N, C-alpha and C positions, 0 to 999 in steps of 0.2 A: 504494500500500500504506500503510495507516495505521500509526501508531507502535505500537499494540498488536499488530497482525499481525506487524510486523517483530520485535518483542521475542519473540513466541511462536515465530517461525521460528528466531531465534537460539538460544533455549532448547532447541528440538528438536535443533538441530545439536550443541549442547554436550552433551546427554545421550548422544550416540553417540560422543563423543571419549574418548580414554584419558587417564590421569593426566598423562603427559608433555606431551601437546598442551594440556591445560587449564592446566598450569603455565606453558607457553610463552605462551598467550593472556593469562594473568594478568599476566605481566611486560610483554607487549606493550601491554596496556591501561594499565598504570602509566606506561609510556614515553610513550604518547600524551597522557596527562593532564599529565605534566611538560612535554612539548613545547608543548602548547596554553597552559599557564600562562606559559611563557617567551615565547611569541609575544605574548601579551597584555601582558606586562610590557614587551617591546621596543616594541610599538606605543604604549603609554602614555608611555614615555620619549621616543620620537621626537616625539610630540605635544607633550610638555612642552618639548623642545628647540626645536621650531618656534615655539611661543608665545614663548619667551624671545628667539629671533632676531628675530621681528617686533617685540617690544617694544624691543629694542636699536636696530633700524633706525628706529623711530618716534622714539626719544630722540635719535638723531643728527640728525634733521631740524631740531631746535631751533626758532628763531623763524620759519623758513620752512616749517614743517610744513603750513600751510594751502595752500601753493602746489601746484598740480597740474601743474607743468611740469618738464621735464628740466633737468639742470644746464647743458646746452648752450644751451637756450632762455633760461635765467636769465642766463647769461654774455653772450649776445647782447643781451638787454635792458639789462643793466648797461652794456655798451659803448655802446649807443645813448644812454643817459643821460649818460655821460661825454663823448661827442662833442657832445651838445646843450649841456652845461655849458661845454665848451671854446669853442664857437661864441658862446654868449650872454654869458658872463662876461668874456671877454677884450676885449670892445669898449670 
């Protein structure tokens, strides 16, 4: 069904409704509009929060931001370096 056909169908139904039902539908449509606006605002805020969180995480990485390894892997590599230095510098 096209948008035009749908609108015509709704108008036909509205013409047969009484004053009370039309008033109820008017309030209902207003409520839907407010609800959709609040949903869009909520989604915008959550997107902004997510962007801020990602920026914060990137800032915490500091000088090791270019490394694509976990902290456990990094710690293991550092320990290997320390062990190597202990073996080679104490001679």
